[in-house]
Biopython code that builds the backbone (N, CA, C, O; Angstrom):
import numpy as np
from Bio.PDB.StructureBuilder import StructureBuilder

atoms = [
    (1, "MET", "N", (44.888, -6.732, -18.352)),
    (1, "MET", "CA", (45.786, -5.452, -18.633)),
    (1, "MET", "C", (47.092, -5.836, -17.615)),
    (1, "MET", "O", (46.876, -6.601, -16.674)),
    (2, "ASN", "N", (48.223, -5.377, -17.794)),
    (2, "ASN", "CA", (49.612, -5.700, -17.441)),
    (2, "ASN", "C", (49.536, -5.008, -16.455)),
    (2, "ASN", "O", (49.052, -3.877, -16.446)),
    (3, "ILE", "N", (50.218, -5.860, -15.056)),
    (3, "ILE", "CA", (49.895, -4.816, -13.899)),
    (3, "ILE", "C", (51.626, -5.374, -13.195)),
    (3, "ILE", "O", (52.026, -6.534, -13.088)),
    (4, "THR", "N", (52.288, -4.212, -12.852)),
    (4, "THR", "CA", (53.503, -4.319, -12.285)),
    (4, "THR", "C", (53.485, -3.560, -10.845)),
    (4, "THR", "O", (52.516, -2.862, -10.546)),
    (5, "PHE", "N", (54.170, -3.660, -10.300)),
    (5, "PHE", "CA", (54.403, -2.907, -8.598)),
    (5, "PHE", "C", (55.637, -2.236, -8.219)),
    (5, "PHE", "O", (56.762, -2.710, -8.374)),
    (6, "PHE", "N", (55.433, -1.410, -7.849)),
    (6, "PHE", "CA", (56.277, -0.166, -7.764)),
    (6, "PHE", "C", (57.445, -0.784, -6.734)),
    (6, "PHE", "O", (58.611, -0.445, -6.936)),
    (7, "ASN", "N", (57.163, -1.590, -5.753)),
    (7, "ASN", "CA", (58.245, -2.207, -4.645)),
    (7, "ASN", "C", (57.821, -3.539, -4.495)),
    (7, "ASN", "O", (56.795, -3.925, -5.056)),
    (8, "SER", "N", (58.660, -4.442, -3.639)),
    (8, "SER", "CA", (58.611, -5.758, -3.664)),
    (8, "SER", "C", (57.387, -5.607, -2.247)),
    (8, "SER", "O", (56.585, -6.539, -2.197)),
    (9, "LYS", "N", (57.276, -4.799, -1.442)),
    (9, "LYS", "CA", (56.075, -5.198, -0.218)),
    (9, "LYS", "C", (54.859, -5.315, -0.905)),
    (9, "LYS", "O", (54.287, -6.381, -0.676)),
    (10, "ILE", "N", (54.178, -4.416, -1.819)),
    (10, "ILE", "CA", (53.100, -4.684, -2.151)),
    (10, "ILE", "C", (52.890, -5.630, -3.180)),
    (10, "ILE", "O", (51.760, -6.081, -3.368)),
    (11, "LYS", "N", (53.919, -6.002, -3.910)),
    (11, "LYS", "CA", (53.980, -7.271, -4.601)),
    (11, "LYS", "C", (53.726, -8.603, -3.807)),
    (11, "LYS", "O", (52.970, -9.480, -4.226)),
    (12, "LYS", "N", (54.322, -8.668, -2.793)),
    (12, "LYS", "CA", (54.188, -9.752, -1.852)),
    (12, "LYS", "C", (52.955, -9.926, -1.224)),
    (12, "LYS", "O", (52.557, -11.063, -0.972)),
    (13, "TYR", "N", (52.136, -8.681, -0.869)),
    (13, "TYR", "CA", (50.586, -8.636, -0.758)),
    (13, "TYR", "C", (49.707, -9.123, -1.918)),
    (13, "TYR", "O", (48.732, -9.848, -1.719)),
    (14, "ALA", "N", (50.051, -8.735, -3.043)),
    (14, "ALA", "CA", (49.462, -9.335, -4.092)),
    (14, "ALA", "C", (49.497, -10.526, -4.197)),
    (14, "ALA", "O", (48.468, -11.084, -4.578)),
    (15, "ASN", "N", (50.838, -11.427, -3.861)),
    (15, "ASN", "CA", (50.707, -12.724, -4.282)),
    (15, "ASN", "C", (50.614, -13.736, -3.139)),
    (15, "ASN", "O", (50.698, -14.952, -3.315)),
    (16, "ASN", "N", (50.455, -13.206, -2.082)),
    (16, "ASN", "CA", (50.344, -13.602, -0.627)),
    (16, "ASN", "C", (49.306, -13.102, 0.116)),
    (16, "ASN", "O", (49.239, -11.973, 0.603)),
    (17, "ASP", "N", (48.212, -14.299, 0.209)),
    (17, "ASP", "CA", (46.803, -13.609, 0.710)),
    (17, "ASP", "C", (47.042, -13.461, 2.002)),
    (17, "ASP", "O", (46.839, -12.341, 2.471)),
    (18, "ARG", "N", (47.574, -14.645, 2.982)),
    (18, "ARG", "CA", (47.863, -14.693, 4.100)),
    (18, "ARG", "C", (48.805, -13.407, 4.779)),
    (18, "ARG", "O", (48.583, -13.041, 5.933)),
    (19, "LEU", "N", (49.539, -12.969, 4.202)),
    (19, "LEU", "CA", (50.377, -11.818, 4.333)),
    (19, "LEU", "C", (49.920, -10.615, 4.158)),
    (19, "LEU", "O", (50.241, -9.628, 4.821)),
    (20, "ALA", "N", (48.920, -10.666, 2.985)),
    (20, "ALA", "CA", (47.986, -9.541, 3.047)),
    (20, "ALA", "C", (47.125, -9.167, 4.218)),
    (20, "ALA", "O", (47.041, -8.129, 4.874)),
    (21, "ILE", "N", (46.528, -10.290, 4.282)),
    (21, "ILE", "CA", (45.425, -9.938, 5.421)),
    (21, "ILE", "C", (46.388, -9.566, 6.997)),
    (21, "ILE", "O", (46.137, -8.650, 7.779)),
    (22, "LYS", "N", (47.344, -10.440, 7.096)),
    (22, "LYS", "CA", (48.264, -9.850, 8.240)),
    (22, "LYS", "C", (48.763, -8.555, 8.472)),
    (22, "LYS", "O", (49.035, -8.057, 9.565)),
    (23, "LYS", "N", (48.867, -8.027, 7.305)),
    (23, "LYS", "CA", (49.625, -6.514, 7.087)),
    (23, "LYS", "C", (48.442, -5.560, 6.676)),
    (23, "LYS", "O", (48.579, -4.376, 6.982)),
    (24, "LEU", "N", (47.208, -5.971, 5.967)),
    (24, "LEU", "CA", (46.378, -4.909, 5.398)),
    (24, "LEU", "C", (45.223, -4.936, 6.466)),
    (24, "LEU", "O", (44.579, -3.904, 6.653)),
    (25, "GLY", "N", (44.931, -6.107, 7.190)),
    (25, "GLY", "CA", (43.583, -6.624, 7.555)),
    (25, "GLY", "C", (42.733, -7.158, 6.839)),
    (25, "GLY", "O", (42.977, -6.866, 5.669)),
    (26, "THR", "N", (41.755, -7.865, 6.939)),
    (26, "THR", "CA", (40.865, -8.843, 6.240)),
    (26, "THR", "C", (40.391, -7.839, 5.382)),
    (26, "THR", "O", (40.797, -7.955, 4.225)),
    (27, "ILE", "N", (39.547, -6.752, 5.638)),
    (27, "ILE", "CA", (38.683, -6.277, 4.891)),
    (27, "ILE", "C", (39.444, -5.491, 3.733)),
    (27, "ILE", "O", (39.024, -5.497, 2.576)),
    (28, "ARG", "N", (40.695, -4.756, 4.164)),
    (28, "ARG", "CA", (41.503, -4.103, 3.127)),
    (28, "ARG", "C", (42.108, -5.300, 2.329)),
    (28, "ARG", "O", (42.083, -5.157, 1.106)),
    (29, "ALA", "N", (42.494, -6.126, 2.675)),
    (29, "ALA", "CA", (43.020, -7.163, 1.526)),
    (29, "ALA", "C", (42.193, -7.727, 0.793)),
    (29, "ALA", "O", (42.588, -8.179, -0.282)),
    (30, "LYS", "N", (40.870, -7.851, 1.161)),
    (30, "LYS", "CA", (39.952, -8.435, 0.183)),
    (30, "LYS", "C", (39.423, -7.394, -0.876)),
    (30, "LYS", "O", (39.055, -7.744, -1.997)),
    (31, "PHE", "N", (39.413, -6.066, -0.430)),
    (31, "PHE", "CA", (39.369, -5.120, -1.620)),
    (31, "PHE", "C", (40.513, -4.999, -2.411)),
    (31, "PHE", "O", (40.394, -4.995, -3.636)),
    (32, "PHE", "N", (41.685, -4.894, -1.837)),
    (32, "PHE", "CA", (43.108, -4.896, -2.406)),
    (32, "PHE", "C", (42.816, -5.928, -3.787)),
    (32, "PHE", "O", (42.651, -5.598, -4.961)),
    (33, "LYS", "N", (42.824, -7.296, -3.159)),
    (33, "LYS", "CA", (42.573, -8.341, -4.225)),
    (33, "LYS", "C", (41.464, -8.383, -5.417)),
    (33, "LYS", "O", (41.574, -8.934, -6.512)),
    (34, "GLN", "N", (40.491, -7.728, -4.953)),
    (34, "GLN", "CA", (39.456, -7.334, -5.712)),
    (34, "GLN", "C", (39.782, -6.591, -6.936)),
    (34, "GLN", "O", (39.584, -6.985, -8.085)),
    (35, "ARG", "N", (40.395, -5.275, -6.508)),
    (35, "ARG", "CA", (40.551, -4.391, -7.486)),
    (35, "ARG", "C", (42.155, -4.628, -8.200)),
    (35, "ARG", "O", (42.649, -3.784, -8.948)),
    (36, "LEU", "N", (42.845, -5.908, -7.831)),
    (36, "LEU", "CA", (43.579, -6.346, -8.877)),
    (36, "LEU", "C", (43.368, -7.177, -9.754)),
    (36, "LEU", "O", (43.969, -7.457, -10.792)),
    (37, "ASP", "N", (42.130, -7.709, -9.099)),
    (37, "ASP", "CA", (41.532, -8.937, -10.376)),
    (37, "ASP", "C", (40.833, -8.368, -11.421)),
    (37, "ASP", "O", (40.692, -8.821, -12.556)),
    (38, "ASP", "N", (40.239, -6.934, -10.769)),
    (38, "ASP", "CA", (39.379, -5.936, -12.008)),
    (38, "ASP", "C", (40.446, -5.578, -12.680)),
    (38, "ASP", "O", (40.335, -5.924, -13.856)),
    (39, "LEU", "N", (41.592, -4.950, -12.416)),
    (39, "LEU", "CA", (42.733, -4.652, -13.219)),
    (39, "LEU", "C", (43.289, -5.509, -14.075)),
    (39, "LEU", "O", (43.787, -5.258, -15.173)),
    (40, "SER", "N", (43.174, -6.626, -13.475)),
    (40, "SER", "CA", (44.038, -7.661, -14.097)),
    (40, "SER", "C", (43.203, -8.221, -15.356)),
    (40, "SER", "O", (43.730, -8.470, -16.440)),
    (41, "ALA", "N", (41.748, -8.398, -15.058)),
    (41, "ALA", "CA", (40.733, -8.573, -16.197)),
    (41, "ALA", "C", (40.533, -7.837, -17.210)),
    (41, "ALA", "O", (40.127, -8.269, -18.288)),
    (42, "ALA", "N", (40.837, -6.470, -16.930)),
    (42, "ALA", "CA", (40.523, -5.336, -17.999)),
    (42, "ALA", "C", (41.491, -5.530, -18.966)),
    (42, "ALA", "O", (42.564, -6.087, -18.734)),
    (43, "SER", "N", (41.025, -4.923, -20.457)),
    (43, "SER", "CA", (41.701, -4.862, -21.447)),
    (43, "SER", "C", (42.424, -3.364, -21.353)),
    (43, "SER", "O", (43.639, -3.196, -21.246)),
    (44, "THR", "N", (41.744, -2.654, -21.396)),
    (44, "THR", "CA", (42.352, -1.250, -21.086)),
    (44, "THR", "C", (41.870, -0.642, -19.823)),
    (44, "THR", "O", (40.952, -1.341, -19.394)),
    (45, "LEU", "N", (42.084, 0.265, -19.131)),
    (45, "LEU", "CA", (41.675, 1.358, -17.926)),
    (45, "LEU", "C", (40.167, 1.608, -18.118)),
    (45, "LEU", "O", (39.294, 1.548, -17.253)),
    (46, "GLU", "N", (40.060, 1.849, -19.199)),
    (46, "GLU", "CA", (38.416, 2.184, -19.502)),
    (46, "GLU", "C", (37.519, 0.983, -18.975)),
    (46, "GLU", "O", (36.471, 1.215, -18.372)),
    (47, "ASP", "N", (37.945, -0.247, -19.213)),
    (47, "ASP", "CA", (37.146, -1.207, -18.806)),
    (47, "ASP", "C", (36.977, -1.307, -17.169)),
    (47, "ASP", "O", (36.293, -2.282, -16.858)),
    (48, "VAL", "N", (37.399, -0.595, -16.153)),
    (48, "VAL", "CA", (37.492, -0.411, -15.081)),
    (48, "VAL", "C", (36.656, 0.835, -14.179)),
    (48, "VAL", "O", (36.324, 0.988, -13.004)),
    (49, "ARG", "N", (36.509, 1.732, -15.652)),
    (49, "ARG", "CA", (35.974, 2.905, -15.018)),
    (49, "ARG", "C", (34.773, 3.168, -14.496)),
    (49, "ARG", "O", (34.705, 4.203, -13.833)),
    (50, "HIS", "N", (33.718, 2.463, -14.619)),
    (50, "HIS", "CA", (32.647, 2.236, -13.943)),
    (50, "HIS", "C", (32.179, 1.255, -13.019)),
    (50, "HIS", "O", (31.006, 1.129, -12.667)),
    (51, "LEU", "N", (33.394, 0.392, -12.547)),
    (51, "LEU", "CA", (33.536, -0.917, -11.869)),
    (51, "LEU", "C", (33.213, -0.224, -10.164)),
    (51, "LEU", "O", (33.510, 0.939, -9.895)),
    (52, "PRO", "N", (32.617, -1.108, -9.220)),
    (52, "PRO", "CA", (32.849, -0.735, -7.821)),
    (52, "PRO", "C", (34.138, -0.202, -7.375)),
    (52, "PRO", "O", (34.977, -0.902, -7.942)),
    (53, "GLY", "N", (34.652, 0.555, -6.750)),
    (53, "GLY", "CA", (35.961, 1.201, -6.588)),
    (53, "GLY", "C", (36.084, 2.616, -6.717)),
    (53, "GLY", "O", (36.765, 3.339, -5.990)),
    (54, "ARG", "N", (35.299, 3.011, -7.804)),
    (54, "ARG", "CA", (35.384, 4.541, -8.116)),
    (54, "ARG", "C", (36.697, 4.568, -8.556)),
    (54, "ARG", "O", (37.407, 5.216, -7.787)),
    (55, "PHE", "N", (37.369, 4.035, -9.649)),
    (55, "PHE", "CA", (38.579, 4.175, -10.218)),
    (55, "PHE", "C", (38.314, 5.868, -11.034)),
    (55, "PHE", "O", (37.475, 6.289, -11.830)),
    (56, "HIS", "N", (39.622, 6.539, -10.274)),
    (56, "HIS", "CA", (39.440, 8.081, -10.864)),
    (56, "HIS", "C", (41.068, 8.792, -10.868)),
    (56, "HIS", "O", (42.090, 8.534, -10.231)),
    (57, "GLU", "N", (40.753, 9.715, -11.829)),
    (57, "GLU", "CA", (41.987, 10.130, -12.017)),
    (57, "GLU", "C", (42.656, 11.337, -10.750)),
    (57, "GLU", "O", (41.861, 12.193, -10.364)),
    (58, "LEU", "N", (43.616, 11.343, -10.357)),
    (58, "LEU", "CA", (44.340, 12.068, -9.461)),
    (58, "LEU", "C", (44.334, 13.234, -9.735)),
    (58, "LEU", "O", (44.114, 13.258, -10.946)),
    (59, "LYS", "N", (44.494, 14.786, -9.183)),
    (59, "LYS", "CA", (44.807, 15.921, -9.486)),
    (59, "LYS", "C", (46.119, 16.559, -8.664)),
    (59, "LYS", "O", (46.928, 15.968, -7.949)),
    (60, "SER", "N", (46.052, 17.793, -8.974)),
    (60, "SER", "CA", (47.363, 18.484, -8.562)),
    (60, "SER", "C", (48.582, 17.801, -8.352)),
    (60, "SER", "O", (49.028, 17.181, -9.317)),
    (61, "ASP", "N", (49.269, 17.785, -7.194)),
    (61, "ASP", "CA", (50.706, 17.176, -7.148)),
    (61, "ASP", "C", (50.593, 15.240, -7.372)),
    (61, "ASP", "O", (51.600, 14.532, -7.423)),
    (62, "ARG", "N", (49.298, 14.755, -7.464)),
    (62, "ARG", "CA", (49.228, 13.278, -8.141)),
    (62, "ARG", "C", (48.592, 13.413, -9.371)),
    (62, "ARG", "O", (47.809, 12.534, -9.729)),
    (63, "LYS", "N", (48.826, 14.451, -10.120)),
    (63, "LYS", "CA", (48.430, 14.494, -11.506)),
    (63, "LYS", "C", (49.169, 13.373, -12.195)),
    (63, "LYS", "O", (50.376, 13.249, -11.990)),
    (64, "GLY", "N", (48.412, 12.402, -13.140)),
    (64, "GLY", "CA", (48.981, 11.270, -13.712)),
    (64, "GLY", "C", (49.048, 10.037, -12.929)),
    (64, "GLY", "O", (49.787, 9.100, -13.234)),
    (65, "GLN", "N", (48.328, 10.046, -11.991)),
    (65, "GLN", "CA", (48.219, 8.905, -10.970)),
    (65, "GLN", "C", (46.675, 8.682, -11.126)),
    (65, "GLN", "O", (45.926, 9.466, -11.709)),
    (66, "TRP", "N", (46.266, 7.407, -10.476)),
    (66, "TRP", "CA", (44.675, 7.224, -10.613)),
    (66, "TRP", "C", (44.895, 6.437, -9.433)),
    (66, "TRP", "O", (45.956, 5.873, -9.162)),
    (67, "SER", "N", (43.689, 6.421, -8.637)),
    (67, "SER", "CA", (43.259, 5.834, -7.323)),
    (67, "SER", "C", (41.890, 5.147, -7.762)),
    (67, "SER", "O", (41.190, 5.406, -8.741)),
    (68, "CYS", "N", (41.690, 4.108, -6.664)),
    (68, "CYS", "CA", (40.670, 3.616, -6.581)),
    (68, "CYS", "C", (40.142, 3.122, -5.074)),
    (68, "CYS", "O", (41.070, 2.817, -4.325)),
    (69, "ASP", "N", (38.964, 3.010, -4.576)),
    (69, "ASP", "CA", (38.876, 2.943, -2.971)),
    (69, "ASP", "C", (39.118, 1.387, -2.726)),
    (69, "ASP", "O", (38.799, 0.451, -3.459)),
    (70, "LEU", "N", (39.840, 1.363, -1.356)),
    (70, "LEU", "CA", (39.765, -0.027, -0.759)),
    (70, "LEU", "C", (38.691, 0.031, 0.597)),
    (70, "LEU", "O", (37.473, -0.044, 0.440)),
    (71, "ASP", "N", (39.167, 0.138, 1.592)),
    (71, "ASP", "CA", (38.090, 0.338, 2.771)),
    (71, "ASP", "C", (38.522, 1.923, 2.914)),
    (71, "ASP", "O", (39.567, 2.398, 2.468)),
    (72, "GLN", "N", (37.445, 2.677, 3.668)),
    (72, "GLN", "CA", (37.650, 3.877, 3.952)),
    (72, "GLN", "C", (38.618, 4.175, 5.174)),
    (72, "GLN", "O", (38.451, 3.623, 6.262)),
    (73, "PRO", "N", (39.639, 5.079, 4.932)),
    (73, "PRO", "CA", (39.754, 6.019, 4.090)),
    (73, "PRO", "C", (40.901, 5.685, 2.900)),
    (73, "PRO", "O", (41.408, 6.544, 2.178)),
    (74, "CYS", "N", (41.199, 4.209, 2.860)),
    (74, "CYS", "CA", (42.423, 3.755, 2.127)),
    (74, "CYS", "C", (42.177, 3.681, 1.119)),
    (74, "CYS", "O", (41.133, 3.107, 0.807)),
    (75, "ARG", "N", (43.104, 4.279, 0.052)),
    (75, "ARG", "CA", (43.254, 4.323, -1.768)),
    (75, "ARG", "C", (44.161, 3.340, -2.158)),
    (75, "ARG", "O", (45.111, 3.114, -1.409)),
    (76, "LEU", "N", (44.016, 2.596, -3.398)),
    (76, "LEU", "CA", (45.074, 2.172, -4.064)),
    (76, "LEU", "C", (45.403, 3.056, -5.029)),
    (76, "LEU", "O", (44.559, 3.662, -5.690)),
    (77, "ILE", "N", (46.464, 3.161, -5.145)),
    (77, "ILE", "CA", (47.360, 4.322, -6.021)),
    (77, "ILE", "C", (48.000, 3.838, -7.339)),
    (77, "ILE", "O", (48.967, 3.132, -7.052)),
    (78, "PHE", "N", (47.876, 3.918, -8.344)),
    (78, "PHE", "CA", (48.859, 3.304, -9.500)),
    (78, "PHE", "C", (48.839, 4.427, -10.637)),
    (78, "PHE", "O", (48.027, 5.337, -10.802)),
    (79, "GLU", "N", (49.867, 4.124, -11.299)),
    (79, "GLU", "CA", (50.174, 4.914, -12.720)),
    (79, "GLU", "C", (50.061, 4.007, -13.842)),
    (79, "GLU", "O", (50.206, 2.792, -13.708)),
    (80, "PRO", "N", (49.762, 4.667, -15.133)),
    (80, "PRO", "CA", (49.871, 3.924, -16.544)),
    (80, "PRO", "C", (51.334, 3.719, -16.798)),
    (80, "PRO", "O", (52.275, 4.409, -16.406)),
    (81, "HIS", "N", (51.341, 2.436, -17.666)),
    (81, "HIS", "CA", (52.947, 2.284, -17.978)),
    (81, "HIS", "C", (53.035, 3.142, -18.952)),
    (81, "HIS", "O", (54.135, 3.692, -18.995)),
    (82, "GLU", "N", (52.117, 3.539, -19.937)),
    (82, "GLU", "CA", (52.471, 4.385, -21.021)),
    (82, "GLU", "C", (53.122, 6.122, -20.610)),
    (82, "GLU", "O", (52.717, 6.886, -19.734)),
    (83, "ASN", "N", (54.066, 6.288, -21.456)),
    (83, "ASN", "CA", (55.008, 7.549, -20.903)),
    (83, "ASN", "C", (55.114, 8.019, -22.248)),
    (83, "ASN", "O", (55.835, 7.348, -22.987)),
    (84, "PRO", "N", (54.519, 9.090, -22.755)),
    (84, "PRO", "CA", (53.665, 9.839, -21.960)),
    (84, "PRO", "C", (52.374, 9.112, -21.912)),
    (84, "PRO", "O", (52.145, 8.119, -22.602)),
    (85, "ILE", "N", (51.528, 9.644, -21.065)),
    (85, "ILE", "CA", (50.001, 9.288, -20.931)),
    (85, "ILE", "C", (49.143, 9.705, -22.092)),
    (85, "ILE", "O", (49.076, 10.903, -22.364)),
    (86, "PRO", "N", (48.506, 8.854, -22.772)),
    (86, "PRO", "CA", (47.870, 9.299, -23.870)),
    (86, "PRO", "C", (46.968, 10.395, -23.665)),
    (86, "PRO", "O", (46.371, 10.424, -22.589)),
    (87, "THR", "N", (46.793, 11.176, -24.388)),
    (87, "THR", "CA", (45.788, 12.570, -24.309)),
    (87, "THR", "C", (45.034, 12.722, -25.608)),
    (87, "THR", "O", (45.433, 12.349, -26.711)),
    (88, "ASN", "N", (43.854, 13.341, -25.321)),
    (88, "ASN", "CA", (43.336, 13.947, -26.774)),
    (88, "ASN", "C", (43.469, 15.174, -26.973)),
    (88, "ASN", "O", (44.222, 15.673, -26.138)),
    (89, "GLU", "N", (43.018, 15.985, -27.810)),
    (89, "GLU", "CA", (43.559, 17.298, -28.236)),
    (89, "GLU", "C", (43.312, 18.286, -27.292)),
    (89, "GLU", "O", (43.890, 19.368, -27.384)),
    (90, "ASP", "N", (42.416, 18.020, -26.270)),
    (90, "ASP", "CA", (41.938, 18.860, -25.072)),
    (90, "ASP", "C", (42.904, 18.535, -23.852)),
    (90, "ASP", "O", (42.789, 19.224, -22.839)),
    (91, "GLY", "N", (43.720, 17.659, -23.891)),
    (91, "GLY", "CA", (44.443, 17.427, -22.887)),
    (91, "GLY", "C", (44.047, 16.202, -21.908)),
    (91, "GLY", "O", (44.803, 15.708, -21.071)),
    (92, "GLN", "N", (42.721, 15.809, -22.171)),
    (92, "GLN", "CA", (42.021, 14.531, -21.422)),
    (92, "GLN", "C", (42.913, 13.730, -21.573)),
    (92, "GLN", "O", (43.597, 13.787, -22.595)),
    (93, "TYR", "N", (43.179, 12.628, -20.456)),
    (93, "TYR", "CA", (43.525, 11.359, -20.661)),
    (93, "TYR", "C", (42.681, 10.378, -21.486)),
    (93, "TYR", "O", (41.455, 10.348, -21.376)),
    (94, "LEU", "N", (43.393, 9.546, -22.349)),
    (94, "LEU", "CA", (42.673, 8.669, -22.581)),
    (94, "LEU", "C", (42.526, 7.055, -22.195)),
    (94, "LEU", "O", (43.143, 6.115, -22.696)),
    (95, "TRP", "N", (41.481, 7.029, -21.111)),
    (95, "TRP", "CA", (41.610, 5.811, -20.589)),
    (95, "TRP", "C", (41.712, 4.552, -21.474)),
    (95, "TRP", "O", (42.320, 3.530, -21.156)),
    (96, "ILE", "N", (41.029, 4.758, -22.645)),
    (96, "ILE", "CA", (41.020, 3.339, -23.647)),
    (96, "ILE", "C", (42.309, 3.108, -24.280)),
    (96, "ILE", "O", (42.409, 2.093, -24.969)),
    (97, "LYS", "N", (43.361, 3.917, -24.157)),
    (97, "LYS", "CA", (44.731, 3.503, -24.786)),
    (97, "LYS", "C", (45.734, 3.218, -23.524)),
    (97, "LYS", "O", (46.929, 2.951, -23.658)),
    (98, "ILE", "N", (45.041, 3.320, -22.275)),
    (98, "ILE", "CA", (46.146, 2.548, -21.139)),
    (98, "ILE", "C", (45.697, 1.057, -21.221)),
    (98, "ILE", "O", (44.561, 0.591, -21.308)),
    (99, "LEU", "N", (47.160, 0.318, -21.156)),
    (99, "LEU", "CA", (46.956, -1.105, -21.363)),
    (99, "LEU", "C", (47.800, -1.692, -20.101)),
    (99, "LEU", "O", (47.761, -2.911, -19.939)),
    (100, "GLY", "N", (48.527, -0.935, -19.238)),
    (100, "GLY", "CA", (49.066, -1.556, -18.170)),
    (100, "GLY", "C", (49.329, -0.309, -17.140)),
    (100, "GLY", "O", (49.451, 0.857, -17.515)),
    (101, "VAL", "N", (49.397, -0.763, -15.737)),
    (101, "VAL", "CA", (49.648, -0.068, -14.960)),
    (101, "VAL", "C", (50.625, -0.569, -13.863)),
    (101, "VAL", "O", (51.127, -1.691, -13.801)),
    (102, "GLU", "N", (50.796, 0.437, -13.037)),
    (102, "GLU", "CA", (52.122, 0.072, -12.038)),
    (102, "GLU", "C", (51.484, 0.333, -10.816)),
    (102, "GLU", "O", (51.218, 1.532, -10.729)),
    (103, "ILE", "N", (51.150, -0.288, -9.884)),
    (103, "ILE", "CA", (50.480, -0.230, -8.370)),
    (103, "ILE", "C", (51.798, 0.575, -7.654)),
    (103, "ILE", "O", (52.941, 0.120, -7.622)),
    (104, "ILE", "N", (51.413, 1.736, -7.151)),
    (104, "ILE", "CA", (52.575, 2.657, -6.507)),
    (104, "ILE", "C", (52.347, 2.312, -4.654)),
    (104, "ILE", "O", (53.224, 2.367, -3.792)),
    (105, "GLU", "N", (51.196, 2.036, -4.515)),
    (105, "GLU", "CA", (51.193, 2.183, -2.800)),
    (105, "GLU", "C", (49.376, 2.321, -2.601)),
    (105, "GLU", "O", (48.499, 2.789, -3.327)),
    (106, "ILE", "N", (49.365, 1.621, -1.165)),
    (106, "ILE", "CA", (48.271, 1.667, -0.258)),
    (106, "ILE", "C", (48.242, 2.933, 0.787)),
    (106, "ILE", "O", (48.948, 2.922, 1.794)),
    (107, "VAL", "N", (47.406, 3.977, 0.481)),
    (107, "VAL", "CA", (47.515, 4.972, 1.274)),
    (107, "VAL", "C", (46.207, 5.726, 1.612)),
    (107, "VAL", "O", (45.137, 5.574, 1.022)),
    (108, "ASP", "N", (46.448, 6.563, 2.648)),
    (108, "ASP", "CA", (44.951, 7.640, 2.784)),
    (108, "ASP", "C", (45.692, 8.869, 2.529)),
    (108, "ASP", "O", (46.529, 9.221, 3.361)),
    (109, "TYR", "N", (45.505, 9.509, 1.567)),
    (109, "TYR", "CA", (46.146, 10.846, 1.203)),
    (109, "TYR", "C", (45.245, 11.975, 1.707)),
    (109, "TYR", "O", (45.405, 13.164, 1.432)),
    (110, "HIS", "N", (44.317, 11.482, 2.446)),
    (110, "HIS", "CA", (43.148, 12.815, 2.672)),
    (110, "HIS", "C", (43.610, 13.513, 3.931)),
    (110, "HIS", "O", (42.995, 14.492, 4.356)),
]
sb = StructureBuilder()
sb.init_structure("model")
sb.init_model(0)
sb.init_chain("A")
sb.init_seg("    ")
for serial, (resi, resn, name, xyz) in enumerate(atoms, 1):
    if name == "N":
        sb.init_residue(resn, " ", resi, " ")
    sb.init_atom(name, np.array(xyz, "f"), 0.0, 1.0, " ", f" {name:<3s}", serial, name[0])
structure = sb.get_structure()
């Protein structure tokens, strides 16, 4: 799957393990790298749906974004590259049609 980054800060964390550990901490940096590796190895978003990390769609003001767990309570937030996001006739997102994502942020939104 194609992965892009919303800002240069998060891209630097993805490309520099030492910086990621320094800024995110050892555990969060480890999970961040693992989730990126999972996304990178996937052909579509459907491929990560049932992997550890609880990949899931967000609702309300974050509709159109997805999340996966890092260390509690932090989440990795991303959006599909596809615009509009593919849906079926019932309006449900088609994970299998999402071929790339943009990493937006690492956040505790709860």
